[in-house]
C-alpha positions in Angstrom: -0.1 0.0 -0.5 0.9 3.7 -1.3 2.2 5.9 1.3 -0.9 8.0 0.6 -3.5 5.0 0.7 -2.1 3.9 4.0 -3.0 7.7 5.3 -6.2 7.4 3.9 -6.9 4.1 5.1 -5.8 5.7 8.4 -7.9 8.3 8.3 -11.0 6.4 7.4 -10.2 3.8 10.2 -10.3 6.9 12.9 -13.3 8.3 11.9 -15.5 5.0 11.8 -13.8 4.9 15.7 -14.9 7.7 16.0 -18.6 6.9 14.7 -19.0 3.8 16.7 -17.6 5.7 19.8 -19.6 8.3 19.5 -22.3 6.1 19.1 -21.9 3.4 22.2 -20.7 6.2 24.6 -21.7 9.6 23.7 -19.5 12.3 22.4 -18.0 13.0 26.3 -17.5 9.2 26.5 -15.4 8.8 23.0 -12.2 9.9 24.4 -9.0 10.0 22.2 -7.7 7.2 23.5 -10.5 4.8 23.2 -11.0 6.2 19.7 -6.7 5.5 19.0 -8.0 2.0 19.9 -10.8 1.1 18.3 -8.9 3.0 15.1 -5.5 0.4 15.9 -3.3 3.8 15.2 -1.1 5.4 17.3 -1.4 8.7 19.2 1.1 10.6 15.9 -1.3 9.1 13.3 -4.7 10.7 14.8 -3.0 14.4 15.6 -1.6 14.6 12.2 -4.9 13.7 10.7 -6.9 16.0 13.2 -5.8 18.7 15.7 -8.2 16.9 18.5 -11.7 14.9 19.2 -13.8 17.6 18.3 -12.0 17.9 14.7 -12.6 14.4 13.6 -16.0 14.5 15.1 -16.9 17.6 12.8 -15.1 16.1 9.3 -17.1 13.0 10.9 -20.6 15.2 10.3 -19.4 17.1 7.4 -18.9 13.5 5.4 -22.0 12.3 6.5 -24.1 14.9 5.4 -22.4 15.6 2.3 -23.0 11.9 1.6 -26.5 11.3 2.7 -27.3 14.5 1.1 -26.1 13.4 -2.4 -27.6 9.9 -1.8 -31.1 11.5 -1.2 -31.3 14.0 -4.5 -29.8 11.4 -6.9 -32.5 9.1 -5.9 -35.0 12.4 -6.2 -33.9 13.2 -9.4 -34.7 9.9 -10.8 -38.5 10.6 -10.2 -40.3 13.2 -12.8 -43.3 13.6 -10.3 -43.0 15.6 -7.3 -44.9 13.3 -4.8 -42.8 10.0 -6.3 -39.5 12.5 -5.6 -40.2 12.8 -2.1 -40.8 9.3 -1.1 -38.0 7.8 -3.3 -35.6 11.0 -1.4 -37.4 9.8 1.9 -36.6 6.1 1.4 -32.9 7.1 0.2 -33.1 9.1 3.6 -34.3 5.5 5.9 -31.9 3.3 3.8 -28.3 5.1 4.4 -29.4 5.9 8.1 -30.7 1.7 8.4 -26.9 1.1 6.4 -25.4 3.3 8.5 -26.8 3.5 12.4 -23.4 4.9 13.9 -22.5 7.4 11.7 -26.2 8.6 12.0 -26.4 8.1 15.5 -23.3 10.2 16.0 -24.1 13.3 13.4 -28.3 13.0 14.4 -28.7 12.2 17.9 -25.4 13.6 19.1 -24.1 16.2 17.4 -26.2 18.7 19.7 -24.0 17.6 22.8 -20.6 18.5 20.6 -20.6 21.8 21.2 -21.6 24.9 18.9 -19.7 23.9 15.8 -21.4 20.4 15.3 -24.9 21.4 16.3 -24.6 24.7 13.2 -23.6 21.4 11.0 -26.6 19.4 11.8 -28.8 22.7 11.9 -27.7 23.7 8.5 -28.0 19.8 7.4 -32.2 20.0 7.8 -32.2 23.0 5.9 -30.5 21.7 2.8 -33.5 19.3 2.2 -35.8 21.9 2.5 -35.8 23.2 -0.9 -37.0 19.2 -2.1 -40.1 20.1 -0.6 -40.7 23.6 -1.3 -42.1 22.7 -5.1 -45.1 21.2 -3.5 -46.5 24.5 -2.6 -47.1 24.7 -6.4 -49.5 21.5 -5.5 -51.6 23.3 -3.2 -54.9 25.6 -4.3 -54.2 27.5 -0.8 -50.1 28.2 -1.1 -50.5 31.7 0.1 -52.0 30.2 3.3 -48.8 27.7 4.5 -46.4 28.5 6.7 -42.8 30.0 5.7 -41.5 27.6 8.2 -43.4 24.9 7.2 -40.8 22.5 5.0 -38.1 23.1 8.3 -41.2 21.8 10.8 -41.5 18.9 8.3 -37.6 17.9 8.2 -37.6 18.7 12.0 -40.6 15.8 11.8 -38.8 13.3 10.1 -35.5 13.7 12.1 -37.4 12.9 15.1 -38.6 9.7 13.8 -34.9 9.0 12.8 -33.6 9.9 15.9 -35.9 8.1 18.2 -35.4 4.9 16.2 -31.9 5.2 16.7 -31.9 5.8 20.4 -33.8 2.9 20.4 -31.3 1.0 18.3 -34.1 0.5 16.0 -32.5 1.8 12.9 -33.3 -1.0 10.7 -37.5 -0.3 11.6 -37.0 2.9 9.9 -38.2 0.9 6.6 -41.5 -0.1 7.7 -42.3 3.6 8.6 -41.6 5.1 5.4 -45.3 5.0 4.6 -46.4 7.3 7.4 -43.7 9.3 7.5 -44.0 10.1 3.6 -47.9 11.0 4.3 -47.0 12.8 6.9 -44.9 15.0 5.0 -47.2 14.9 1.6 -50.5 15.8 3.8 -49.7 20.0 4.2 -48.8 20.0 0.1 -51.5 17.6 -1.5 -54.1 17.3 0.7 -55.4 14.0 2.9 -56.4 11.8 0.6 -53.6 11.7 -1.9 -51.5 11.9 0.7 -52.6 8.8 1.9 -53.1 6.9 -1.6 -49.0 8.1 -2.1 -48.4 6.3 1.4 -50.4 3.0 0.4 -48.2 2.8 -2.8 -45.2 3.2 -0.7 -46.0 0.5 1.8 -47.1 -2.0 -1.0 -44.0 -1.1 -3.1 -41.9 -1.8 0.5 -44.3 -5.3 1.2 -42.9 -6.1 -2.4 
């Protein structure tokens, strides 16, 4: 392995260990000593890559958010109709969390306890997804009456659902929650009947 590849591998192991330990022990409990042991690197290697634990955690959060945003947008853009786009985007979000529960737990649950920089990253992440919801306003005849904070409120609700499953250690159950979460998100834009129909379609696809 070349020196650059070895350094990249060590950096990835440090980030993976940080995610695992923060998920297991909380941000405060995940010490640098535990991280280097879990990553099987020395202190010198750690400090070559990161100034301190907070720096490693912030990189973990930034990279996780960027990866999640890319996957959600790719799923969203593959569909043509807006309700289908939202279903695909939410599905991608839940799949990513279920596939990487430690990273998701660290970034979504523990970030708010890890200091103002991490909390700001998490808050900013929610705002990245709000523009995907806004086209739904055009489907509501009473769009002028929709509150300006609607998208942020809906995304907050989605993240609450995700966080509850992460805290319970049940990230794999998110897939089953997609239909009702989709209905919750769609209802303010397309109404109860259409939202319920789209949720039923999502439930059928999930069962199949």
